[in-house]
MARMIPA-588669 format. One line per 8 residues: their letters; for each residue x, y, z of N, C-alpha, C, O, CB. Coordinates in Angstrom, 3 decimals. Glycine has a CB too. Layout:
N
A> X Y Z X Y Z X Y Z X Y Z X Y Z  ...
end
This chain:
218
XXXXXXXX> 0.554 -1.534 0.019 -0.294 -0.068 0.328 1.416 1.184 0.594 1.099 2.046 -0.225 -1.702 -0.352 2.438  1.852 1.339 0.777 2.911 2.510 1.427 3.057 2.489 -0.915 2.576 3.357 -1.643 5.023 1.686 3.175  4.019 0.949 -1.491 4.761 1.523 -2.256 3.303 2.188 -3.215 3.564 3.189 -3.882 5.995 0.426 -2.946  2.153 1.774 -3.269 1.093 2.571 -4.418 0.946 4.108 -3.962 0.805 5.034 -4.761 -0.672 1.812 -4.436  1.000 4.244 -2.595 0.623 5.649 -1.865 1.803 6.290 -2.956 1.402 6.948 -3.917 0.937 5.837 0.247  3.256 6.062 -2.751 4.350 6.614 -3.250 3.909 6.840 -4.992 4.268 7.913 -5.479 5.704 5.566 -2.878  3.072 5.753 -6.003 3.795 5.928 -7.124 2.773 6.430 -7.470 2.612 6.308 -8.685 4.466 4.942 -7.890  1.492 7.274 -6.661 0.391 8.247 -7.253 0.816 9.703 -6.433 0.052 10.600 -6.076 -1.431 7.634 -6.859
XXXXXXXX> 2.030 9.630 -6.297 2.007 11.547 -5.856 2.014 12.120 -6.723 2.452 11.567 -7.732 3.107 12.335 -5.121  1.521 13.591 -6.830 1.781 13.805 -8.020 3.271 14.127 -8.669 3.972 14.753 -7.874 0.981 14.687 -8.209  3.906 13.841 -9.924 5.414 14.297 -10.197 5.537 15.803 -9.788 4.627 16.611 -9.602 5.857 14.120 -11.865  7.078 16.003 -9.683 6.962 16.776 -9.254 7.312 17.910 -10.669 7.942 17.570 -11.671 7.628 16.610 -8.011  6.677 19.395 -10.400 6.872 20.327 -11.597 7.032 21.844 -11.411 6.178 22.731 -11.415 5.738 20.168 -12.463  8.557 21.900 -11.224 9.146 23.171 -11.079 7.892 24.782 -11.126 7.571 25.638 -10.301 10.331 23.111 -12.453  7.551 24.501 -12.502 6.823 25.512 -12.692 5.673 25.605 -11.003 5.981 26.166 -9.952 6.026 25.192 -14.351  4.637 24.998 -11.254 3.905 24.716 -9.782 4.619 25.319 -8.324 3.945 26.017 -7.565 3.860 22.996 -9.595
XXXXXXXX> 6.185 24.938 -7.992 6.883 25.942 -7.205 6.196 27.270 -7.414 5.431 27.943 -6.723 8.384 26.024 -7.587  6.759 27.417 -8.654 6.812 29.241 -9.133 5.727 29.378 -8.923 5.929 29.297 -10.135 7.167 29.907 -10.676  4.822 29.496 -8.689 3.556 29.525 -8.475 3.485 30.010 -7.396 3.319 31.167 -7.009 2.917 28.491 -8.581  3.676 28.668 -6.690 3.238 29.110 -4.992 3.851 30.252 -4.048 3.282 30.807 -3.107 3.544 27.897 -4.088  5.596 30.543 -4.692 6.415 31.219 -4.160 6.352 32.574 -4.700 7.205 33.447 -4.544 7.547 30.632 -4.239  4.976 32.686 -5.518 5.002 34.118 -6.787 3.603 34.436 -5.883 3.445 35.626 -5.610 4.783 33.739 -9.171  2.710 33.619 -5.457 1.287 33.934 -4.828 1.960 34.022 -3.198 1.088 34.461 -2.449 -0.152 32.467 -5.156  2.898 33.809 -2.659 3.063 34.032 -1.399 3.113 34.934 -0.427 2.757 34.838 0.747 3.665 33.727 -1.289
XXXXXXXX> 3.671 35.982 -1.119 3.410 37.451 -0.557 2.145 38.184 -0.850 1.454 38.199 -1.869 4.436 38.347 -1.050  2.021 38.765 0.252 1.196 39.497 -0.105 1.829 41.351 -0.352 2.969 41.682 -0.026 0.105 39.162 0.987  0.940 42.197 -0.888 1.168 43.718 -1.649 2.059 43.883 -0.031 3.122 44.441 -0.303 -0.692 45.102 -2.189  1.990 43.609 1.442 2.983 44.253 2.903 3.969 43.231 2.325 5.024 43.829 2.536 2.360 43.997 5.007  4.222 42.387 1.891 5.247 41.720 2.159 4.869 41.098 3.028 5.679 41.392 3.907 6.274 42.255 2.358  4.215 40.438 3.434 3.438 39.341 4.377 3.556 38.190 4.013 3.226 37.781 2.900 2.067 39.440 4.512  4.064 37.496 4.945 4.310 35.564 3.966 3.233 34.685 4.081 3.240 34.191 5.208 5.662 34.344 4.687  2.203 34.232 3.314 0.732 33.094 3.572 1.452 32.017 3.633 2.485 31.762 3.015 -0.614 32.869 2.286
XXXXXXXX> 0.756 31.246 4.568 1.578 30.757 5.371 0.801 29.115 4.435 1.296 27.996 4.566 1.428 31.282 7.341  -0.525 29.438 3.507 -1.027 28.215 2.761 0.357 28.114 1.888 1.240 27.262 1.981 -2.639 28.431 1.792  0.252 29.570 0.760 1.526 28.867 0.073 2.650 28.274 0.097 3.126 27.346 -0.556 1.889 29.255 -0.350  3.220 29.263 1.370 4.608 28.325 1.971 4.624 27.098 1.757 5.618 26.531 1.305 4.841 28.278 3.413  2.858 26.136 2.228 3.021 24.871 2.563 2.916 24.524 1.167 3.672 23.623 0.803 2.075 24.228 3.619  2.126 25.049 0.272 1.958 24.627 -1.146 3.629 24.442 -1.888 4.031 23.462 -2.516 0.929 25.941 -1.981  4.392 25.715 -1.574 5.238 25.433 -2.027 6.339 24.241 -1.625 6.890 23.445 -2.386 5.505 26.406 -2.095  6.454 24.358 -0.420 7.066 22.843 -0.261 6.272 21.599 -0.753 6.549 20.966 -1.772 7.295 22.553 1.240
XXXXXXXX> 5.685 21.444 -0.263 5.346 20.257 -0.833 5.855 20.153 -2.359 6.550 19.174 -2.633 3.857 20.110 -0.706  5.530 21.198 -3.495 6.705 21.048 -4.355 7.867 20.641 -4.217 8.131 19.687 -4.949 6.960 21.858 -4.741  8.762 21.022 -3.496 10.251 20.536 -2.778 9.965 19.572 -2.322 10.882 18.864 -2.740 10.977 21.297 -1.699  9.228 18.814 -1.623 9.448 17.389 -1.267 9.145 16.817 -1.820 9.598 15.701 -1.567 9.158 16.881 -0.441  8.166 16.840 -3.063 8.221 15.841 -4.150 9.499 15.652 -5.301 9.669 14.664 -6.016 7.011 16.148 -4.882  10.354 16.921 -5.256 11.088 16.980 -5.898 12.484 16.426 -5.274 13.398 15.956 -5.952 10.937 18.103 -6.313  12.484 16.564 -3.868 13.462 14.866 -3.297 12.875 13.799 -3.341 13.589 12.796 -3.328 13.936 14.649 -1.758  11.797 13.666 -3.391 10.955 11.986 -3.105 11.896 11.667 -4.730 12.831 10.866 -4.725 8.322 11.845 -3.141
XXXXXXXX> 11.577 12.238 -5.728 11.493 11.685 -6.828 12.501 11.207 -7.381 12.616 10.453 -8.347 11.029 12.302 -7.501  13.712 12.005 -6.277 15.061 11.664 -6.664 15.462 10.344 -5.729 16.627 10.244 -5.345 16.094 13.010 -6.431  14.613 9.472 -5.419 14.646 8.478 -4.151 15.038 8.852 -2.204 14.427 9.548 -1.393 15.857 7.458 -4.717  15.912 8.274 -2.113 15.731 7.848 -0.848 17.249 8.751 -0.456 17.934 8.593 0.555 15.570 5.957 -0.624  17.424 9.424 -1.251 18.863 10.406 -1.085 18.586 11.415 -0.194 19.068 11.501 0.935 19.418 11.192 -2.476  17.791 12.198 -0.714 17.445 13.321 0.873 15.920 12.745 1.678 14.961 13.516 1.650 17.014 15.518 0.224  15.790 11.602 2.262 14.485 11.217 2.908 15.163 12.222 4.263 14.434 13.118 4.688 14.060 9.169 3.155  16.723 12.009 4.973 16.471 12.470 5.894 16.191 13.791 6.224 15.960 14.386 7.277 17.100 12.120 6.357
XXXXXXXX> 16.294 14.173 4.750 15.326 15.511 4.856 13.696 15.907 4.509 12.775 16.556 5.005 15.953 16.354 4.056  13.901 15.311 3.663 12.211 15.207 2.891 11.027 15.120 4.059 10.085 15.883 4.274 12.000 13.513 1.806  11.515 13.662 4.860 10.615 13.371 5.762 10.587 14.090 6.549 9.484 14.254 7.072 10.631 12.417 6.230  11.886 15.003 7.129 11.495 16.027 8.322 10.480 17.044 7.576 9.376 17.251 8.079 12.975 16.936 9.028  10.837 17.627 6.463 9.788 18.380 6.224 8.335 18.120 6.094 7.390 18.830 6.440 10.071 18.825 5.362  8.352 16.832 5.464 6.577 16.654 5.048 5.865 16.405 6.870 4.640 16.346 6.983 6.203 14.630 3.642  6.749 16.284 8.128 6.016 16.241 9.474 6.464 17.721 9.578 5.831 18.188 10.525 6.522 15.021 10.804  7.154 18.545 9.114 6.735 19.788 9.379 5.777 20.670 8.928 5.361 21.731 9.392 7.477 20.276 9.295
XXXXXXXX> 5.452 19.921 7.753 4.059 20.898 6.832 3.330 20.231 7.247 2.449 21.035 7.551 3.784 21.084 5.129  2.824 18.885 7.644 1.201 18.155 8.661 1.046 19.710 9.767 0.317 20.701 9.747 1.754 15.945 10.178  2.151 19.228 10.637 2.056 20.530 11.728 1.938 21.800 11.889 1.733 22.354 12.969 2.750 20.649 12.243  2.090 22.455 10.576 1.324 23.324 9.772 0.374 23.286 9.336 -0.032 24.429 9.132 1.640 23.588 9.053  -0.402 22.439 8.993 -1.516 22.249 8.235 -2.517 22.351 9.790 -3.362 23.179 10.129 -1.481 20.636 7.140  -2.121 21.447 10.307 -2.951 21.237 11.405 -2.264 22.868 12.545 -2.461 23.098 13.738 -2.610 19.246 12.117  -1.877 23.261 12.036 -2.609 24.917 12.797 -3.353 25.547 12.205 -4.431 25.965 12.628 -1.772 26.099 13.100  -2.680 25.787 10.643 -4.334 26.870 10.031 -5.367 25.732 10.026 -6.251 26.036 9.225 -4.305 27.736 7.936
XXXXXXXX> -5.621 24.480 10.631 -7.489 23.836 10.383 -7.940 23.511 11.768 -8.887 22.791 12.085 -7.739 22.074 9.309  -6.865 24.348 12.769 -7.210 24.448 13.821 -8.516 25.238 14.527 -9.485 25.786 14.002 -6.257 24.737 14.120  -8.208 25.099 15.670 -9.230 26.858 16.291 -8.890 27.871 15.848 -9.610 28.778 15.431 -9.174 27.450 17.833  -7.596 27.817 15.899 -6.623 29.696 16.089 -6.593 29.748 14.590 -6.346 30.866 14.139 -4.438 29.882 17.011  -6.741 29.029 13.934 -6.525 28.720 12.487 -6.148 30.482 11.777 -5.118 30.719 11.146 -8.221 27.820 11.759  -7.387 31.674 12.113 -7.116 32.707 11.522 -5.894 33.080 12.044 -5.242 33.681 11.190 -8.066 33.596 11.582  -5.230 32.952 13.258 -4.019 33.755 13.822 -2.633 32.670 12.978 -1.664 32.525 13.723 -4.042 33.746 16.012  -2.575 32.362 12.370 -1.749 31.686 10.858 -2.360 31.978 9.762 -2.263 30.912 9.155 -1.637 30.079 10.692
XXXXXXXX> -2.769 32.492 9.273 -3.007 33.704 8.101 -1.432 33.593 7.339 -1.332 33.016 6.256 -3.380 35.634 8.945  -0.651 33.991 7.783 0.576 34.635 7.781 1.569 34.403 8.682 1.314 34.430 9.886 0.398 35.773 7.832  2.563 34.199 8.313 4.424 33.899 8.870 4.120 35.537 10.453 4.100 35.433 11.679 6.454 34.658 6.607  4.005 36.384 9.830 4.386 37.639 10.428 3.127 37.101 11.316 3.482 37.211 12.489 4.447 39.277 9.486  2.203 36.726 11.273 0.648 37.284 11.993 0.569 35.627 13.253 -0.140 35.436 14.241 -1.299 37.389 10.193  1.466 34.878 12.700 1.858 33.618 13.697 2.283 34.215 14.720 1.523 34.351 15.679 2.948 32.565 13.262  3.399 34.639 14.755 4.883 34.855 15.209 4.665 36.340 16.379 5.590 36.744 17.085 6.090 35.244 13.523  3.083 37.053 16.360 3.161 38.345 16.466 1.928 37.159 17.338 2.115 37.292 18.547 3.143 39.837 15.179
XXXXXXXX> 0.658 35.979 17.032 -0.147 35.866 18.733 0.742 34.447 19.180 0.027 33.723 19.873 -2.461 35.479 18.734  2.045 33.906 18.967 2.269 33.344 18.962 3.413 34.247 20.524 2.829 34.386 21.599 2.286 32.744 17.621  4.220 34.513 20.464 5.388 35.845 21.110 3.607 35.913 21.939 3.179 35.057 22.714 6.396 37.800 19.599  3.029 36.873 21.589 2.345 37.767 22.293 1.247 36.521 23.147 0.382 36.915 23.929 1.595 39.059 21.163  1.415 35.281 22.900 1.004 34.165 24.181 1.716 33.491 24.777 1.293 32.580 25.489 0.269 33.221 23.961  2.794 33.729 24.656 4.139 32.538 25.449 3.678 31.339 24.874 2.907 30.929 25.741 4.200 32.272 27.470  3.663 30.381 23.802 3.713 29.762 22.677 4.884 29.175 22.577 4.914 28.192 21.836 3.457 30.493 21.686  5.554 29.389 22.938 6.573 29.470 21.947 7.792 29.164 22.746 8.358 30.109 23.296 6.631 30.860 21.191
XXXXXXXX> 8.285 27.907 22.881 9.928 27.791 23.839 10.902 28.188 23.158 11.437 27.667 22.179 10.510 26.315 24.306  11.258 29.697 24.023 12.139 29.976 23.535 14.045 29.719 24.236 15.149 30.167 23.926 11.567 31.175 23.320  13.631 28.970 25.050 15.374 28.679 25.937 16.128 26.860 25.600 17.259 26.393 25.459 14.958 28.766 28.343  14.590 26.287 25.595 14.477 25.091 25.727 13.232 24.617 25.195 12.121 25.112 25.006 14.679 24.798 26.928  13.800 23.439 25.002 12.234 22.462 24.572 11.253 21.734 25.414 11.238 20.504 25.402 12.537 21.287 23.769  10.269 22.561 26.288 9.394 21.533 26.803 8.185 21.713 26.712 7.596 20.633 26.658 9.550 21.260 27.960  7.206 22.997 26.649 6.203 22.903 26.798 5.417 22.974 25.499 4.193 23.113 25.506 5.993 23.639 27.670  6.180 22.872 24.306 5.455 23.602 23.181 6.677 23.439 22.093 7.505 24.304 21.807 4.953 25.365 23.580
XXXXXXXX> 6.583 22.213 21.601 7.552 20.937 21.012 7.226 21.506 19.089 7.913 21.569 18.070 6.654 18.707 21.639  5.849 21.796 19.454 5.240 22.028 18.109 4.665 23.010 18.069 3.471 23.037 17.769 4.440 21.193 17.637  5.497 24.293 18.418 5.008 25.681 17.741 5.041 25.855 16.341 5.544 25.158 15.460 5.776 26.786 18.189  4.306 27.089 16.294 4.326 27.267 14.579 5.314 28.042 14.289 5.422 28.278 13.086 3.058 27.934 13.856  6.725 28.932 15.554 7.999 29.329 15.173 8.781 28.620 15.243 9.862 28.720 14.662 8.441 30.162 15.627  8.314 27.385 16.240 9.516 26.257 15.981 9.849 25.299 14.446 10.890 25.003 13.859 9.153 25.109 17.117  8.433 25.035 14.201 7.843 24.500 13.171 8.960 25.389 11.325 9.738 25.023 10.444 5.796 25.020 13.542  8.437 26.268 11.655 8.517 26.611 10.285 10.593 27.094 10.208 11.348 27.090 9.237 7.070 28.198 9.940
XXXXXXXX> 10.905 27.492 11.898 12.415 27.440 11.782 12.621 26.923 10.550 12.819 27.424 9.443 13.159 26.620 12.830  12.470 24.986 11.278 13.482 24.171 10.776 12.589 24.379 9.073 13.493 24.333 8.240 13.670 22.331 11.713  11.431 24.546 8.457 11.434 24.584 6.540 11.665 25.704 6.471 11.386 26.117 5.345 10.062 24.257 5.492  11.994 26.351 7.022 13.239 27.865 6.283 14.579 27.168 6.683 15.129 26.835 5.633 13.169 29.969 7.336  15.463 26.746 7.950 16.372 26.272 7.390 16.975 25.816 6.150 18.046 26.194 5.675 16.368 25.790 7.817  15.711 24.479 5.420 15.730 23.432 4.861 16.036 24.486 3.135 16.762 24.240 2.171 14.179 22.347 5.279  15.073 25.674 3.433 14.695 26.372 2.130 16.126 26.993 2.185 16.081 27.790 1.248 13.212 27.507 2.078  17.069 27.069 2.605 18.390 27.827 2.318 18.866 27.027 2.142 20.004 27.430 1.903 19.094 28.634 3.076
XXXXXXXX> 18.866 25.844 2.050 19.994 24.508 1.255 19.418 24.027 0.111 20.081 23.570 -0.821 20.278 22.991 2.186  17.778 24.129 0.130 17.557 23.899 -1.192 17.701 25.240 -2.635 17.675 25.209 -3.865 16.128 23.341 -1.010  17.817 26.041 -1.822 17.748 28.033 -2.354 19.254 27.351 -3.127 19.318 26.893 -4.268 18.003 30.032 -0.516  20.180 27.434 -2.302 21.980 27.317 -2.311 22.048 26.287 -3.688 22.335 26.603 -4.842 22.878 26.364 -0.494  21.756 25.219 -3.253 21.927 24.282 -3.969 20.823 24.191 -5.851 21.143 23.482 -6.805 21.631 23.150 -2.747  20.343 24.565 -5.826 19.774 25.023 -6.856 20.656 26.263 -7.516 21.131 26.272 -8.651 18.406 25.362 -6.437  20.741 27.167 -6.649 20.839 27.724 -7.352 22.810 27.678 -8.354 23.386 28.454 -9.117 20.174 28.816 -6.567  23.039 26.787 -7.943 24.442 25.934 -8.337 24.406 24.974 -9.483 25.230 24.803 -10.382 24.909 25.024 -7.140
XXXXXXXX> 22.984 24.242 -9.187 22.452 23.995 -10.674 22.480 24.329 -11.569 23.003 23.879 -12.589 21.718 23.976 -10.936  21.561 25.742 -11.252 21.166 26.677 -12.734 22.475 27.731 -13.083 22.353 28.552 -13.993 19.514 27.848 -12.431  23.489 27.655 -12.436 24.575 28.068 -12.623 25.835 27.541 -13.231 26.648 28.263 -13.809 24.715 28.339 -11.765  25.981 26.034 -13.048 26.871 25.015 -12.995 26.838 24.630 -14.741 25.870 24.759 -15.490 26.345 23.739 -11.801  27.986 24.209 -15.030 28.479 23.229 -16.985 27.913 22.182 -16.786 27.809 21.738 -15.643 30.371 22.650 -17.579  27.492 21.646 -17.695 27.004 20.268 -17.867 27.500 19.151 -16.928 26.838 18.198 -16.519 27.324 19.871 -19.188  29.238 19.547 -16.569 29.465 17.764 -17.043 29.889 18.964 -15.008 31.090 19.060 -14.755 31.148 16.489 -19.013  29.453 19.261 -14.544 30.157 19.837 -13.461 29.066 19.286 -11.703 27.895 19.665 -11.716 30.208 21.873 -13.937
XXXXXXXX> 29.497 18.545 -10.523 29.195 17.473 -9.973 28.201 17.845 -9.691 27.831 18.965 -10.041 29.856 16.932 -9.128  27.155 16.719 -8.693 26.159 17.411 -8.320 26.359 17.277 -7.166 25.527 17.900 -6.507 24.991 17.164 -8.729  27.233 16.640 -6.453 28.105 15.593 -5.629 27.735 16.692 -4.658 26.810 16.919 -3.877 29.920 15.075 -6.019  29.710 17.723 -5.338 29.877 18.380 -4.868 29.033 19.721 -4.425 29.001 20.201 -3.291 30.626 18.303 -5.296  28.314 20.237 -5.673 27.204 21.246 -5.388 26.325 21.082 -3.932 26.325 21.842 -2.964 26.166 21.113 -6.635  25.778 20.151 -4.084 24.588 20.107 -2.644 25.845 19.610 -1.442 25.326 19.603 -0.326 22.846 18.463 -2.853  26.731 19.366 -1.411 27.311 19.418 -0.215 27.704 20.457 0.162 27.669 20.742 1.359 28.140 18.740 -0.079  28.126 21.195 -0.661 28.641 22.890 -0.359 27.845 23.572 -0.001 28.242 24.389 0.830 29.130 23.731 -1.372
XXXXXXXX> 26.102 23.661 -0.441 25.209 23.780 -0.275 24.636 23.663 0.974 23.947 24.416 1.663 24.914 23.316 -0.957  25.133 22.406 1.129 24.284 21.731 2.882 25.327 21.671 3.815 25.125 21.117 4.895 23.543 19.852 2.934  26.633 22.263 3.495 28.066 22.745 4.399 27.552 24.691 4.262 28.260 25.503 4.856 30.222 22.123 3.217  27.136 24.857 3.988 27.152 26.486 4.466 25.355 26.687 4.943 24.888 27.792 5.220 27.735 27.807 2.772  24.565 25.445 4.959 22.965 26.051 5.794 22.613 25.020 6.709 22.479 25.217 7.916 21.421 26.272 4.688  22.446 23.796 6.080 21.883 22.350 7.570 22.254 22.000 8.012 21.889 21.387 9.016 21.433 21.251 7.750  23.845 22.219 7.325 24.687 21.151 8.179 25.319 21.834 9.904 25.694 21.170 10.871 26.238 20.705 7.004  25.242 23.213 9.774 25.447 23.631 11.310 24.227 23.540 12.308 24.345 24.328 13.247 25.898 25.129 11.357
XXXXXXXX> 22.915 22.655 12.334 22.268 22.858 12.990 21.721 21.240 12.831 20.651 20.894 13.330 21.597 24.118 12.774  22.479 20.429 12.174 22.867 18.590 12.331 24.009 18.111 13.362 25.040 18.773 13.480 23.531 17.932 10.748  23.795 16.992 14.066 24.607 15.965 14.894 25.552 15.859 13.490 25.374 16.276 12.346 23.666 14.318 15.607  26.810 14.982 14.237 27.731 14.703 13.020 27.396 13.869 12.698 27.969 13.511 11.669 28.975 14.584 13.004  26.436 13.028 13.146 26.065 11.824 12.825 25.564 12.045 11.703 26.005 11.228 10.894 25.297 11.169 13.649  24.706 12.901 11.162 23.003 12.925 10.190 24.200 13.468 8.714 24.296 13.212 7.513 21.101 14.788 10.992  25.195 14.648 10.110 26.244 15.401 8.745 26.912 13.783 8.106 26.539 13.512 6.965 28.045 16.845 9.597  27.273 13.388 8.372 27.824 12.169 8.019 27.421 11.688 6.554 27.872 11.781 5.413 27.414 11.183 9.052
XXXXXXXX> 25.763 10.833 7.543 25.068 10.253 6.676 24.432 11.057 4.986 23.866 10.488 4.053 24.040 9.854 7.638  24.800 12.466 5.127 24.173 13.412 4.235 25.397 13.209 3.241 25.311 13.084 2.019 23.809 15.058 4.866  26.633 13.200 4.063 27.948 13.541 2.959 27.705 11.989 2.054 27.606 11.978 0.827 30.005 13.724 3.961  27.637 10.778 2.881 27.554 10.005 2.112 26.546 9.779 1.138 26.791 9.194 0.083 27.715 9.285 2.646  25.314 10.255 1.469 24.074 10.198 0.599 24.255 11.155 -0.771 23.622 10.925 -1.801 22.740 10.729 1.531  24.939 11.947 -0.673 25.270 13.062 -1.313 25.810 12.644 -2.687 25.525 12.981 -3.836 26.213 13.857 -0.503  26.954 11.536 -1.994 28.087 11.328 -3.081 27.169 9.867 -3.932 27.799 8.933 -4.428 30.049 10.856 -2.164  25.992 9.926 -3.945 25.361 9.076 -4.816 24.433 9.775 -5.682 23.567 9.204 -6.345 24.719 8.063 -4.126
XXXXXXXX> 24.708 11.476 -5.654 24.011 11.891 -6.633 23.689 11.712 -8.082 24.778 11.323 -8.502 24.242 12.629 -6.556  22.778 11.751 -9.254 22.706 11.953 -9.917 23.060 12.762 -10.605 22.789 13.867 -10.134 22.243 11.796 -9.847  23.719 12.821 -11.839 24.582 13.998 -13.014 23.435 15.003 -12.782 22.385 14.844 -12.160 24.846 13.455 -15.099  23.788 15.809 -13.276 23.191 17.511 -13.468 21.659 17.238 -14.097 20.629 17.816 -13.747 24.334 18.673 -14.851  21.795 16.198 -15.121 20.939 16.129 -16.504 19.683 15.406 -15.892 18.626 15.749 -16.423 21.739 15.164 -17.930  19.562 14.323 -14.721 19.122 13.753 -14.482 18.458 15.032 -13.691 17.407 15.359 -14.243 19.672 12.626 -14.225  18.784 15.866 -12.525 17.832 16.959 -12.119 16.789 17.646 -12.580 15.659 17.909 -12.167 18.311 17.710 -11.923  17.745 17.994 -14.011 16.745 18.721 -14.474 15.586 18.592 -15.402 14.953 19.438 -16.033 17.232 19.432 -14.800
XXXXXXXX> 15.465 17.022 -15.290 14.458 15.888 -16.225 13.627 15.931 -15.213 12.451 16.002 -15.570 14.980 14.174 -16.729  13.820 15.914 -13.981 12.905 15.564 -12.385 11.733 16.810 -12.770 10.505 16.746 -12.710 14.099 15.988 -10.368  12.587 17.905 -13.166 12.038 19.369 -12.598 10.918 19.559 -13.947 10.196 20.530 -14.176 13.545 20.900 -12.439  11.060 18.222 -14.767 9.630 18.653 -15.564 9.154 19.981 -16.625 8.002 19.985 -17.060 8.725 18.845 -14.456  9.799 20.719 -16.873 9.859 21.961 -17.635 10.142 21.858 -18.744 9.318 22.395 -19.484 10.590 22.808 -17.260  11.525 21.079 -19.570 11.470 21.410 -20.758 12.963 21.065 -20.943 13.802 20.287 -20.489 10.906 22.825 -21.056  12.855 22.014 -21.813 15.183 21.700 -22.267 15.934 21.837 -20.262 15.483 21.992 -19.127 16.430 24.366 -23.932  17.381 21.635 -21.000 17.660 22.454 -20.174 17.675 23.821 -19.868 17.595 24.189 -18.697 18.323 22.222 -20.085
XXXXXXXX> 17.826 25.079 -21.347 17.635 25.888 -21.117 17.001 26.392 -20.588 17.246 27.265 -19.754 17.688 26.100 -21.514  15.420 25.744 -21.122 14.213 26.158 -20.055 13.958 26.159 -18.509 13.140 26.895 -17.955 13.294 25.464 -20.347  14.859 25.130 -17.803 15.349 25.002 -16.775 15.428 25.817 -16.173 14.787 26.369 -15.279 16.118 24.615 -16.756  16.639 25.973 -16.895 18.444 27.330 -16.332 17.016 29.205 -16.281 16.898 29.967 -15.321 20.815 27.610 -19.141  16.355 29.293 -17.484 15.701 30.319 -17.367 14.181 30.124 -15.973 13.904 31.129 -15.318 15.304 30.579 -19.037  13.413 28.843 -15.723 12.598 28.973 -15.281 13.222 28.897 -13.994 12.584 29.671 -13.280 11.680 28.316 -15.714  14.396 28.214 -13.140 15.010 28.750 -12.291 15.509 30.027 -11.611 15.657 30.402 -10.448 15.507 28.360 -12.477  15.734 30.602 -13.003 16.236 32.128 -12.775 15.131 32.673 -12.343 15.434 33.622 -11.620 16.807 32.974 -14.022
XXXXXXXX> 13.301 32.465 -12.476 12.711 33.025 -12.427 12.227 32.698 -10.525 12.110 33.553 -9.647 12.008 32.879 -13.698  12.036 31.165 -10.400 11.891 30.438 -9.213 12.649 31.062 -8.605 12.049 32.063 -8.214 12.089 29.112 -9.135  13.751 31.073 -8.244 14.945 31.702 -6.573 15.179 33.065 -7.178 16.214 32.991 -7.841 17.045 30.673 -6.160  14.901 33.716 -7.208 14.742 35.272 -6.710 13.495 35.008 -5.888 13.897 35.405 -4.794 14.504 36.584 -8.027  12.250 34.604 -5.686 11.086 34.836 -5.798 11.424 33.992 -3.809 11.577 34.665 -2.790 10.028 34.098 -7.464  11.440 32.330 -3.899 12.582 31.827 -2.689 13.343 32.613 -1.719 13.388 32.420 -0.504 13.657 31.225 -3.272  13.986 33.596 -2.450 15.045 34.027 -2.037 15.051 35.153 -0.656 15.654 35.409 0.386 15.569 34.515 -3.242  13.484 35.743 -1.831 13.254 36.950 -1.236 11.917 36.676 -0.130 11.359 37.690 0.288 12.973 38.100 -2.475
XXXXXXXX> 11.541 35.685 0.216 10.396 34.332 0.966 11.769 34.497 2.085 11.875 35.375 2.942 9.959 32.127 -0.185  12.787 33.356 1.788 13.794 33.425 2.874 13.841 34.740 3.227 13.011 35.197 4.013 15.158 32.931 2.531  14.620 35.346 2.795 15.111 36.728 3.628 13.969 38.204 4.218 14.198 39.316 4.694 16.248 37.439 2.439  12.674 37.401 3.841 11.922 38.183 5.053 11.759 37.003 5.964 11.758 37.398 7.130 10.334 38.981 4.657  11.652 35.989 5.892 11.462 34.858 7.666 12.936 35.210 7.955 12.767 36.029 8.859 11.111 32.470 7.584  13.999 35.145 7.817 14.840 35.708 8.794 14.490 36.805 9.080 14.121 36.867 10.253 16.039 35.774 8.542  14.425 37.825 8.485 14.902 39.417 9.347 13.553 39.070 10.290 13.692 39.397 11.468 14.854 41.449 8.172  12.154 38.399 9.906 11.243 38.708 11.156 11.815 37.687 12.898 11.822 38.074 14.067 9.359 38.095 10.485
XXXXXXXX> 12.153 36.538 12.366 13.341 35.704 13.142 13.842 36.347 13.983 13.507 36.316 15.167 14.444 35.237 12.440  14.844 37.124 13.441 16.475 38.063 13.590 15.910 38.835 14.911 16.411 38.835 16.035 17.052 39.483 11.916  14.338 39.709 14.317 13.905 41.129 14.493 12.962 40.217 16.286 12.504 40.968 17.148 12.590 42.074 12.612  12.908 39.216 16.395 12.209 38.985 17.387 13.228 37.506 18.230 12.649 36.536 18.718 10.518 38.720 16.755  14.359 37.619 18.228 15.279 36.842 18.408 14.616 35.275 18.217 14.492 34.542 19.198 15.908 37.214 19.754  14.260 34.899 17.032 13.529 33.655 17.286 14.298 32.275 16.070 13.835 31.227 15.619 11.611 34.098 16.943  15.945 33.146 15.874 16.059 32.348 15.019 17.000 31.056 15.715 17.578 30.231 15.008 16.582 33.107 13.807  17.032 31.045 16.906 17.757 30.288 17.830 16.811 29.099 18.689 17.215 28.501 19.686 18.420 31.373 18.810
XX> 15.397 28.911 18.015 14.574 28.512 19.324 15.160 26.990 18.771 15.518 26.704 17.629 12.501 28.927 19.501  15.124 26.047 20.098 15.743 24.733 20.460 14.770 24.166 19.464 14.746 22.955 19.245 15.739 24.140 22.154
end
């Protein structure tokens, strides 16, 4: 049954992720959680389409997505329309564990921070793919992106496992095929459109969390 469920999962499509992040921001530069989650669903499909290599990240991302959806569907769901409204609501009501994990391990602020960190890794990796030569090693690109972002938040065993997994990554052409856009040239163009949007969403979140001293939530 599990294999059947996986086979029925919609294929990753880069244009859908682009559309999600395009509609993620309001005119006031607030981040709409439903669209942010939709973008992340697409990114997890991207990782899953490459097999088990990224499972140590994609499984955690799926868990975090489910927590965010739960918050949106809860009685306080209107407080979680945007990242900004979520941060204000949870801080005003003491719903965030700021110094140690205890009462609120599934707070929206903590949950989204984990997605935020992983988004930086994907942004850096996809940018390297976009600007790389045809024969560039994806293992090197992915490792560099990981070491610049997620690695600092992972224990040694996970870092070691990640390094070994990256060695088994397929070539650049396989990544481009998985994106279901068209020719490599078309993929490069679409990545050029998508990455600035992802980067803006990332930076707005980073600035908001920095302002409220939330970047180190345990």
